[in-house]
ZAMARGU-4260 file (C-alpha; in steps of 0.2 Angstrom, whole numbers, plus 5000, padded with zeros to 4 digits):
<rodrens>
0) 4960/5109/5227 | 4957/5129/5224 | 4974/5131/5218 | 4972/5115/5206 | 4953/5123/5199
5) 4963/5139/5196 | 4975/5130/5186 | 4965/5121/5175 | 4955/5137/5172 | 4972/5147/5166
10) 4976/5131/5155 | 4959/5131/5147 | 4959/5150/5145 | 4975/5150/5136 | 4970/5135/5124
15) 4955/5148/5120 | 4965/5161/5117 | 4977/5152/5106 | 4963/5144/5098 | 4955/5164/5094
20) 4973/5169/5089 | 4975/5155/5077 | 4957/5159/5068 | 4957/5177/5068 | 4976/5182/5065
25) 4979/5194/5051 | 4981/5185/5035 | 4992/5191/5022 | 4986/5204/5010 | 4983/5191/4995
30) 4972/5180/5007 | 4962/5195/5012 | 4958/5201/4995 | 4954/5182/4988 | 4944/5177/5004
35) 4927/5171/5000 | 4914/5173/5013 | 4906/5158/5019 | 4889/5155/5026 | 4886/5165/5042
40) 4876/5152/5049 | 4890/5139/5046 | 4902/5150/5053 | 4892/5153/5068 | 4888/5134/5071
45) 4907/5132/5070 | 4913/5146/5081 | 4899/5145/5094 | 4906/5133/5105 | 4922/5142/5105
50) 4913/5160/5109 | 4904/5151/5122 | 4920/5146/5131 | 4926/5165/5129 | 4911/5170/5136
55) 4913/5157/5149 | 4930/5164/5154 | 4925/5182/5152 | 4938/5185/5139 | 4927/5196/5128
60) 4935/5213/5129 | 4952/5206/5130 | 4949/5198/5112 | 4940/5212/5105 | 4955/5223/5111
65) 4968/5211/5104 | 4958/5211/5086 | 4957/5229/5086 | 4975/5231/5090 | 4980/5218/5076
70) 4970/5227/5064 | 4979/5244/5069 | 4996/5235/5066 | 4990/5228/5049 | 4983/5245/5043
75) 4999/5255/5048 | 5012/5243/5042 | 5003/5236/5027 | 4989/5242/5021 | 4994/5259/5021
80) 5009/5256/5009 | 4999/5248/4998 | 4986/5261/4997 | 5000/5274/4993 | 5008/5263/4980
85) 4994/5267/4968 | 5000/5285/4967 | 5019/5281/4965 | 5019/5287/4947 | 5010/5304/4952
90) 5020/5320/4959 | 5009/5323/4974 | 5020/5337/4980 | 5013/5348/4965 | 4995/5340/4963
95) 4984/5355/4957 | 4967/5352/4948 | 4969/5368/4939 | 4985/5365/4930 | 4983/5344/4929
100) 4980/5339/4912 | 4965/5328/4908 | 4976/5312/4905 | 4984/5314/4921 | 4967/5318/4929
105) 4959/5302/4922 | 4975/5292/4927 | 4973/5298/4946 | 4955/5294/4945 | 4957/5278/4940
110) 4971/5274/4953 | 4961/5281/4967 | 4945/5271/4961 | 4958/5255/4962 | 4964/5261/4979
115) 4946/5263/4987 | 4943/5244/4981 | 4956/5238/4989 | 4952/5248/5004 | 4934/5243/5004
120) 4939/5223/5002 | 4950/5224/5017 | 4937/5234/5028 | 4923/5221/5022 | 4934/5206/5028
125) 4936/5214/5046 | 4918/5220/5047 | 4911/5203/5043 | 4923/5196/5057 | 4918/5212/5069
130) 4899/5206/5066 | 4903/5188/5071 | 4912/5194/5087 | 4896/5204/5090 | 4883/5192/5085
135) 4892/5177/5097 | 4899/5188/5111 | 4889/5205/5114 | 4872/5203/5107 | 4863/5200/5122
140) 4873/5214/5132 | 4870/5233/5130 | 4881/5234/5117 | 4881/5243/5099 | 4888/5235/5084
145) 4888/5253/5076 | 4901/5256/5088 | 4913/5243/5083 | 4910/5249/5065 | 4914/5267/5069
150) 4931/5261/5077 | 4936/5251/5062 | 4933/5266/5051 | 4942/5277/5063 | 4957/5266/5063
155) 4958/5264/5045 | 4955/5284/5041 | 4969/5287/5055 | 4982/5275/5049 | 4981/5277/5030
160) 4976/5297/5028 | 4981/5305/5044 | 4998/5298/5048 | 5006/5314/5044 | 5000/5331/5038
165) 5007/5327/5021 | 4996/5312/5019 | 4981/5320/5025 | 4984/5336/5012 | 4988/5323/4998
170) 4971/5312/5001 | 4961/5327/5002 | 4969/5335/4986 | 4965/5319/4976 | 4948/5317/4983
175) 4944/5336/4978 | 4950/5331/4960 | 4940/5316/4959 | 4922/5324/4965 | 4927/5340/4954
180) 4931/5330/4938 | 4916/5319/4940 | 4905/5335/4943 | 4910/5343/4926 | 4908/5326/4917
185) 4891/5323/4925 | 4885/5341/4920 | 4891/5338/4902 | 4881/5322/4902 | 4865/5330/4909
190) 4864/5343/4895 | 4870/5331/4883 | 4855/5317/4888 | 4844/5333/4889 | 4848/5338/4870
195) 4844/5319/4864 | 4827/5318/4873 | 4821/5336/4865 | 4830/5332/4849 | 4817/5318/4846
200) 4803/5329/4851 | 4807/5345/4840 | 4814/5334/4825 | 4802/5342/4812 | 4806/5359/4819
205) 4823/5359/4811 | 4830/5370/4827 | 4848/5370/4832 | 4846/5364/4849 | 4863/5366/4853
210) 4861/5385/4854 | 4847/5382/4867 | 4859/5369/4877 | 4873/5383/4876 | 4862/5396/4884
215) 4857/5386/4899 | 4875/5380/4901 | 4886/5396/4907 | 4893/5406/4893 | 4899/5394/4879
220) 4906/5382/4892 | 4900/5367/4882 | 4910/5372/4867 | 4926/5377/4879 | 4923/5359/4886
225) 4921/5350/4870 | 4936/5358/4864 | 4947/5352/4880 | 4940/5334/4877 | 4947/5335/4859
230) 4962/5341/4865 | 4964/5327/4879 | 4960/5314/4866 | 4974/5318/4855 | 4986/5316/4869
235) 4978/5300/4875 | 4986/5284/4874 | 4979/5270/4868 | 4976/5264/4886 | 4958/5265/4892
240) 4951/5267/4911 | 4935/5261/4918 | 4932/5278/4925 | 4915/5289/4924 | 4921/5301/4911
245) 4906/5306/4902 | 4905/5316/4886 | 4893/5321/4873 | 4895/5307/4863 | 4887/5294/4876
250) 4871/5288/4873 | 4858/5288/4888 | 4862/5269/4892 | 4880/5273/4893 | 4878/5287/4903
255) 4866/5277/4916 | 4880/5263/4916 | 4893/5275/4921 | 4881/5282/4934 | 4880/5266/4942
260) 4898/5263/4941 | 4901/5280/4950 | 4887/5276/4964 | 4896/5260/4966 | 4912/5269/4970
265) 4902/5281/4981 | 4893/5267/4991 | 4911/5261/4995 | 4918/5278/5001 | 4902/5279/5011
270) 4905/5263/5019 | 4922/5268/5023 | 4915/5284/5031 | 4925/5295/5019 | 4910/5304/5012
275) 4906/5311/5030 | 4926/5316/5031 | 4925/5324/5014 | 4911/5338/5020 | 4923/5352/5017
280) 4928/5346/5001 | 4909/5346/4994 | 4906/5360/5002 | 4921/5370/4991 | 4916/5361/4975
285) 4897/5365/4976 | 4897/5381/4984 | 4910/5386/4970 | 4900/5379/4955 | 4884/5388/4961
290) 4894/5405/4963 | 4900/5401/4946 | 4886/5396/4937 | 4875/5411/4945 | 4889/5425/4942
295) 4891/5418/4922 | 4871/5420/4918 | 4865/5434/4928 | 4879/5446/4931 | 4875/5464/4921
300) 4858/5454/4914 | 4843/5464/4924 | 4829/5460/4911 | 4826/5442/4914 | 4821/5432/4930
305) 4836/5419/4933 | 4831/5413/4951 | 4818/5398/4946 | 4829/5392/4932 | 4843/5392/4943
310) 4834/5383/4956 | 4828/5370/4942 | 4847/5368/4938 | 4851/5363/4955 | 4837/5352/4956
315) 4842/5343/4941 | 4862/5344/4941 | 4867/5348/4960 | 4856/5338/4969 | 4856/5324/4957
320) 4874/5322/4958 | 4873/5325/4977 | 4860/5312/4978 | 4871/5299/4969 | 4884/5302/4982
325) 4875/5302/4998 | 4860/5290/4993 | 4870/5278/4984 | 4868/5265/5001 | 4850/5268/4998
330) 4849/5261/4979 | 4864/5249/4980 | 4863/5241/4997 | 4855/5223/4996 | 4862/5218/5012
335) 4852/5222/5028 | 4864/5212/5039 | 4872/5227/5047 | 4863/5243/5048 | 4844/5245/5046
340) 4844/5264/5050 | 4857/5267/5035 | 4843/5273/5023 | 4837/5284/5036 | 4853/5292/5039
345) 4858/5295/5022 | 4841/5303/5017 | 4843/5314/5032 | 4861/5320/5027 | 4855/5322/5009
350) 4841/5334/5015 | 4852/5343/5026 | 4863/5346/5011 | 4850/5351/5001 | 4844/5364/5014
355) 4861/5372/5013 | 4863/5372/4995 | 4847/5380/4993 | 4853/5393/5006 | 4869/5396/4995
360) 4859/5398/4980 | 4849/5413/4988 | 4863/5419/4996 | 4874/5419/4981 | 4861/5427/4970
365) 4856/5441/4982 | 4873/5446/4984 | 4877/5447/4966 | 4860/5458/4965 | 4864/5468/4979
370) 4883/5472/4972 | 4872/5479/4956 | 4858/5486/4965 | 4862/5504/4960 | 4864/5500/4941
375) 4846/5489/4942 | 4839/5506/4951 | 4846/5517/4937 | 4837/5505/4923 | 4820/5504/4932
380) 4808/5498/4926 | 4818/5487/4913 | 4826/5478/4929 | 4810/5474/4935 | 4812/5455/4934
385) 4828/5456/4944 | 4820/5465/4959 | 4805/5451/4959 | 4820/5438/4960 | 4828/5448/4975
390) 4811/5450/4985 | 4810/5431/4984 | 4828/5430/4991 | 4823/5444/5004 | 4809/5432/5010
395) 4820/5417/5012 | 4836/5423/5019 | 4841/5439/5030 | 4848/5450/5017 | 4841/5467/5024
400) 4856/5472/5034 | 4868/5468/5020 | 4857/5477/5007 | 4853/5493/5017 | 4873/5496/5021
405) 4878/5492/5003 | 4864/5503/4994 | 4867/5518/5007 | 4885/5517/5003 | 4884/5516/4983
410) 4871/5529/4984 | 4883/5541/4993 | 4897/5539/4981 | 4888/5538/4965 | 4873/5550/4968
415) 4874/5561/4984 | 4887/5572/4978 | 4887/5591/4973 | 4889/5587/4953 | 4873/5578/4951
420) 4858/5588/4946 | 4844/5589/4959 | 4832/5582/4946 | 4843/5567/4943 | 4845/5564/4961
425) 4825/5564/4961 | 4822/5553/4948 | 4834/5540/4955 | 4824/5543/4973 | 4808/5538/4964
430) 4816/5522/4955 | 4823/5517/4972 | 4805/5519/4979 | 4798/5508/4967 | 4812/5496/4969
435) 4811/5494/4987 | 4793/5492/4987 | 4794/5477/4977 | 4807/5470/4988 | 4799/5475/5004
440) 4782/5481/5002 | 4780/5484/5021 | 4792/5500/5017 | 4805/5496/5033 | 4820/5495/5019
445) 4815/5511/5011 | 4812/5521/5026 | 4831/5516/5030 | 4838/5517/5013 | 4829/5534/5009
450) 4834/5544/5025 | 4852/5549/5018 | 4844/5554/5001 | 4830/5563/5011 | 4843/5573/5021
455) 4853/5577/5007 | 4839/5583/4995 | 4833/5594/5010 | 4848/5603/5010 | 4847/5608/4991
460) 4838/5625/4987 | 4830/5619/4970 | 4823/5602/4977 | 4806/5610/4980 | 4804/5618/4964
465) 4810/5601/4954 | 4797/5590/4965 | 4784/5602/4960 | 4789/5604/4943 | 4787/5584/4943
470) 4770/5586/4950 | 4762/5596/4936 | 4773/5588/4921 | 4760/5577/4910 | 4775/5568/4904
475) 4780/5563/4921 | 4777/5548/4930 | 4772/5557/4947 | 4759/5567/4937 | 4751/5551/4932
480) 4751/5545/4950 | 4742/5561/4954 | 4729/5560/4941 | 4725/5541/4947 | 4724/5545/4966
485) 4709/5539/4973 | 4705/5547/4991 | 4693/5533/4995 | 4708/5521/4995 | 4718/5532/5008
490) 4715/5542/5024 | 4726/5554/5019 | 4715/5569/5021 | 4711/5563/5039 | 4730/5562/5043
495) 4734/5579/5035 | 4720/5587/5046 | 4728/5581/5061 | 4747/5582/5056 | 4749/5590/5040
500) 4749/5608/5047 | 4760/5605/5062 | 4773/5594/5052 | 4779/5576/5055 | 4775/5560/5044
505) 4759/5563/5035 | 4756/5545/5033 | 4751/5539/5052 | 4749/5522/5056 | 4729/5519/5062
510) 4735/5506/5075 | 4740/5521/5086 | 4722/5521/5091 | 4721/5504/5097 | 4711/5500/5113
515) 4717/5488/5126 | 4703/5474/5120 | 4712/5477/5101 | 4730/5474/5109 | 4723/5457/5114
520) 4720/5450/5097 | 4734/5461/5088 | 4744/5450/5076 | 4762/5456/5069 | 4763/5460/5050
525) 4769/5447/5038 | 4786/5449/5028 | 4778/5458/5014 | 4769/5471/5025 | 4751/5464/5025
530) 4741/5459/5040 | 4741/5441/5047 | 4724/5440/5045 | 4720/5429/5060 | 4714/5434/5076
535) 4695/5433/5084 | 4683/5444/5092 | 4680/5461/5087 | 4680/5461/5068 | 4689/5478/5067
540) 4703/5474/5079 | 4705/5457/5069 | 4710/5467/5054 | 4719/5480/5061 | 4736/5477/5052
545) 4726/5479/5036 | 4723/5497/5041 | 4743/5502/5040 | 4743/5514/5025 | 4759/5512/5013
550) 4768/5527/5007 | 4765/5531/4989 | 4778/5540/4978 | 4771/5558/4982 | 4770/5554/5001
555) 4789/5550/5001 | 4793/5566/4990 | 4782/5577/5001 | 4789/5569/5018 | 4807/5575/5012
560) 4802/5590/5024 | 4792/5593/5040 | 4777/5602/5032 | 4766/5602/5017 | 4766/5622/5018
565) 4784/5622/5009 | 4778/5612/4995 | 4762/5623/4994 | 4771/5639/4994 | 4784/5633/4980
570) 4769/5628/4970 | 4760/5644/4972 | 4775/5654/4966 | 4777/5643/4950 | 4760/5645/4947
575) 4762/5664/4949 | 4777/5663/4936 | 4765/5653/4924 | 4750/5663/4926 | 4759/5680/4923
580) 4768/5673/4908 | 4750/5668/4900 | 4746/5678/4885 | 4730/5670/4879 | 4723/5666/4895
585) 4721/5649/4892 | 4720/5641/4909 | 4714/5624/4906 | 4730/5614/4912 | 4733/5624/4927
590) 4716/5623/4933 | 4716/5605/4930 | 4733/5603/4940 | 4724/5613/4954 | 4710/5602/4955
595) 4722/5586/4958 | 4732/5593/4971 | 4717/5597/4978 | 4711/5581/4978 | 4727/5574/4985
600) 4731/5589/4999 | 4714/5595/5002 | 4704/5613/4997 | 4709/5623/5012 | 4727/5623/5008
605) 4725/5627/4990 | 4714/5641/4991 | 4725/5654/4988 | 4730/5646/4972 | 4710/5644/4967
610) 4709/5664/4969 | 4725/5667/4959 | 4717/5658/4945 | 4701/5666/4947 | 4709/5682/4945
615) 4715/5678/4929 | 4697/5674/4923 | 4690/5690/4931 | 4704/5700/4922 | 4700/5693/4905
620) 4683/5698/4907 | 4686/5715/4914 | 4697/5718/4899 | 4684/5715/4887 | 4672/5726/4895
625) 4684/5741/4895 | 4690/5738/4878 | 4671/5738/4872 | 4669/5754/4882 | 4686/5764/4878
630) 4692/5762/4860 | 4710/5769/4866 | 4714/5754/4875 | 4710/5742/4861 | 4729/5736/4862
635) 4730/5738/4881 | 4728/5722/4893 | 4730/5722/4912 | 4731/5708/4923 | 4723/5712/4939
640) 4729/5702/4954 | 4723/5701/4973 | 4735/5707/4983 | 4733/5697/4998 | 4733/5680/4989
645) 4748/5681/4976 | 4764/5679/4983 | 4776/5694/4984 | 4781/5700/4967 | 4798/5710/4969
650) 4806/5719/4954 | 4815/5735/4949 | 4803/5750/4948 | 4807/5762/4933 | 4797/5776/4923
655) 4788/5772/4908 | 4787/5783/4893 | 4773/5796/4894 | 4762/5786/4881 | 4761/5771/4890
660) 4759/5780/4907 | 4744/5789/4899 | 4736/5773/4894 | 4738/5766/4911 | 4731/5782/4920
665) 4716/5780/4908 | 4714/5761/4913 | 4714/5765/4931 | 4699/5777/4929 | 4690/5765/4920
670) 4694/5751/4932 | 4690/5764/4947 | 4672/5768/4937 | 4668/5750/4937 | 4675/5743/4954
675) 4672/5758/4965 | 4680/5760/4977 | 4695/5749/4971 | 4709/5757/4965 | 4724/5749/4955
680) 4744/5748/4960 | 4753/5746/4945 | 4767/5732/4945 | 4779/5742/4932 | 4790/5727/4931
685) 4779/5714/4928 | 4770/5711/4911 | 4774/5706/4891 | 4775/5719/4878 | 4775/5715/4859
690) 4785/5725/4850 | 4788/5728/4831 | 4804/5737/4826 | 4806/5744/4809 | 4824/5750/4805
695) 4828/5757/4789 | 4814/5755/4776 | 4805/5738/4777 | 4814/5729/4789 | 4802/5724/4803
700) 4808/5713/4817 | 4795/5706/4831 | 4799/5704/4848 | 4790/5700/4866 | 4799/5708/4880
705) 4797/5715/4897 | 4790/5733/4900 | 4808/5738/4905 | 4816/5731/4889 | 4802/5740/4879
710) 4804/5755/4888 | 4823/5755/4884 | 4822/5754/4864 | 4807/5766/4863 | 4821/5780/4870
715) 4830/5776/4855 | 4815/5777/4845 | 4811/5795/4852 | 4828/5801/4847 | 4828/5792/4829
720) 4809/5797/4823 | 4813/5808/4809 | 4823/5802/4792 | 4838/5814/4794 | 4855/5805/4794
725) 4862/5814/4808 | 4848/5810/4820 | 4850/5791/4815 | 4868/5793/4820 | 4863/5801/4837
730) 4870/5790/4851 | 4864/5789/4869 | 4875/5786/4885 | 4871/5776/4898 | 4869/5788/4910
735) 4857/5796/4899 | 4846/5780/4898 | 4846/5776/4918 | 4841/5794/4922 | 4826/5793/4909
740) 4820/5777/4918 | 4825/5781/4935 | 4836/5766/4938 | 4854/5762/4940 | 4866/5763/4928
745) 4871/5744/4931 | 4854/5739/4930 | 4852/5748/4913 | 4868/5740/4907 | 4861/5723/4912
750) 4845/5726/4902 | 4854/5732/4886 | 4862/5716/4885 | 4847/5709/4877 | 4846/5722/4864
755) 4865/5720/4861 | 4864/5702/4858 | 4850/5702/4845 | 4860/5716/4837 | 4848/5729/4837
760) 4860/5743/4846 | 4878/5742/4847 | 4891/5750/4858 | 4901/5764/4850 | 4911/5768/4863
765) 4911/5765/4882 | 4894/5767/4890 | 4887/5774/4873 | 4874/5765/4862 | 4867/5767/4844
770) 4854/5759/4833 | 4862/5747/4821 | 4855/5752/4804 | 4862/5738/4793 | 4855/5746/4776
775) 4863/5762/4779 | 4880/5755/4782 | 4879/5744/4766 | 4875/5759/4756 | 4891/5768/4764
780) 4902/5753/4761 | 4896/5752/4742 | 4899/5772/4739 | 4916/5770/4747 | 4921/5756/4735
785) 4915/5767/4719 | 4924/5781/4727 | 4942/5772/4730 | 4941/5756/4720 | 4961/5756/4720
790) 4962/5756/4738 | 4951/5741/4740 | 4963/5731/4727 | 4978/5737/4736 | 4971/5731/4754
795) 4966/5715/4747 | 4982/5711/4738 | 4991/5716/4754 | 4979/5703/4764 | 4983/5689/4751
800) 5002/5693/4754 | 5004/5700/4771 | 4990/5693/4780 | 4991/5674/4774 | 5005/5670/4786
805) 4998/5678/4801 | 4981/5668/4798 | 4991/5652/4796 | 5001/5657/4811 | 4984/5660/4823
810) 4977/5642/4816 | 4994/5635/4821 | 4993/5643/4839 | 4977/5636/4842 | 4980/5619/4843
815) 4971/5603/4844 | 4974/5600/4861 | 4969/5618/4865 | 4952/5615/4856 | 4950/5599/4867
820) 4952/5608/4884 | 4941/5620/4878 | 4928/5608/4875 | 4932/5599/4890 | 4929/5615/4902
825) 4912/5617/4893 | 4907/5599/4899 | 4911/5604/4917 | 4901/5619/4916 | 4885/5611/4921
830) 4894/5604/4937 | 4901/5621/4941 | 4885/5629/4939 | 4875/5613/4949 | 4888/5616/4963
835) 4885/5636/4964 | 4865/5633/4965 | 4867/5620/4978 | 4880/5630/4988 | 4876/5647/4985
840) 4894/5653/4985 | 4911/5644/4983 | 4929/5650/4982 | 4940/5644/4968 | 4951/5632/4978
845) 4935/5623/4984 | 4928/5621/4966 | 4944/5615/4960 | 4945/5603/4973 | 4927/5596/4971
850) 4928/5594/4952 | 4944/5584/4954 | 4935/5573/4967 | 4919/5570/4958 | 4924/5570/4940
855) 4944/5567/4940 | 4939/5556/4923 | 4932/5572/4915 | 4941/5587/4925 | 4959/5587/4922
860) 4963/5607/4922 | 4975/5616/4934 | 4968/5629/4945 | 4975/5643/4934 | 4966/5636/4920
865) 4949/5634/4929 | 4952/5652/4934 | 4953/5659/4918 | 4937/5648/4913 | 4927/5656/4928
870) 4932/5672/4921 | 4924/5669/4904 | 4908/5663/4912 | 4909/5680/4922 | 4910/5690/4906
875) 4897/5679/4899 | 4886/5685/4915 | 4882/5668/4920 | 4891/5669/4937 | 4898/5684/4947
880) 4913/5686/4959 | 4909/5692/4977 | 4925/5694/4986 | 4935/5678/4983 | 4919/5668/4980
885) 4909/5664/4965 | 4890/5662/4964 | 4876/5662/4952 | 4872/5679/4944 | 4854/5685/4947
</rodrens>
């Protein structure tokens, strides 16, 4: 009995299986394509008894596995061949979007659309059958219909595109060409539609809107695309393809129709799961277009803000096009039978893509600007808009490390080298401070970027002097910052009193004085360096972050060194030079500068400078008093210095002429009478002398010189104070001059150079000098011409005949290349002087190697040519040679 029942069950199962196979066996290709879907209710009612028997005999899994295996065989043997037949006329092995013509691209895209339509029809057929299986066999079980669809999609992808590596490559290339072509076409249509809309609004203005569109669409890309389209149209055959190929001639209605057609195709791709597997293609296309757009619009242009317009472009073009692809199902899906969560998932994927692309925009823009950061700093403040955009990127994405590394490298290569002047380095350092404060108001980036600049500047001897000069230069922005400083807005003086004298950073974080209760309500700083503003309890503690004082430009410059004393001492030295060169006792500017510095750095540290200015005022008053009491001192003025408060004034002592020494003694007596018991100690090397030199009859020249220069020329006056020709032609030797002044011969020779350059004296023979009397020499020449007229004629004729060739030969010898070489060496002279100032002494080989390294475009001379040029500079007394090293001559 049991055997009979089993036999009956097997027979029944076999009948059911045969019926299932007969109903759901794979039909022919044409039958699938021409299949018309019947009413779902009718089909379920007709098949429900059969599927109930399948469930009764537990054949569900067997039926499902059989059906998927049948689908797999059909995909592999039939559908795959049908799909690739669409591309039989295309050379897939040499397919390249950059080399393919517009006509071929249109053909490929058309064939691609037809092939996707075929796949989608087949897919829809099998999807509907699987839905019947799910509804009649698995609905009441814990079975997910999405699993069946995913399996169907995987079978399609595996057996159509991924059969071989070549097929995978070909399909990806076709898909890339399709989407890239469509993106370009969509971009053109966007600007054309924008043009149409705005043309209506600006009809009465008569504006050429095409120029506006071209400005937005990268660098004339519109014109290039139009020309390309015209060339393609000439090659086009009469055959037309139903594809989304937009042009500038399309109306808005036509554009909408083509967009709908494209979205319908994207819906099919999404159903087939091709959109998901094309993520790498989207990434490649969109990221490439973002990079090209940013580079074309922004490269080298720093005077405008671009980030906002780039984001608007992305929103109107990139995201809209991406939405047409990813959100096509949410707009075109009128059938909610299969997937209720499809819209939500598509929107989620779209938002993820949007976030990725926004990040890419910030990243590409910041990379573009970081690569040009040094040029932006050089052009500051004109480049301010670019820094403002970069500050937004700094807050959005992590670019701090990249920016610091890149900028430090560029600064080292282009700024921090011996050929750069210290003043130029300081100027760029100040611009860097301003720029980094825009990007990162907290100052963290500037501290890291500025460290190598500060270290390099601290090694240069003239850095302090350059900085102090900027403090007192009314045209410098640092001076303006000094004038605008308000001590009520800063706790600098308090921090200085605590830390200034002992060194260290003069700007101290007040948070260092937190109590235990303060730490409980402490909050970290925001990215802009401001306090978080949150917290409760103690009102002072709640705002602890707001008490952090940001360094201004002056504080950055001062903190190059460990102590403020270095700057004050240098300022005192510079103030001394300025005061000693003052003739009319006009001290308004210096008084103002000292008061500004006192406001900034405090009264105590500038006390010596105040005394120096007070000495000037006291000297003026005392000179007036002494002149009124003694007529012999009417033309004699003295600056009386308080020795303890002025910097050490070193110089070469010498003997004054007796007439001057007598007036000095007389002035000392008058001073001792007024200021008993004080006495004067004369600094003979300091001071200024106004001289009027009369050589010959009526020829007067005025000079303002140092006392030693005046004493030298007065020695010639002593021997040339009568009208005898013999006395006029008397010559003084260098030894005689040095003995009269009590100085070395070398110092005397150095001081005589001034009068030699001004053609007051001349060297008649070795170490022998004489006053130049031009009037007397002209008389001698005229007398000689009268006495020997024939000699002049003969000499002139000989000059015409004999010396003409010599002159021509000399001009030929000094060729154009020689002149260029001389000019070239004069250009690098400033670099040589700068190197010797910074490094004190350098040998010939080191100078040659450094010029070759840092000025290869300008300096092309050999080491022998450099040696000759340095010899010329030595003769000009600009430099001197000590041993084998060169240094600045002092």
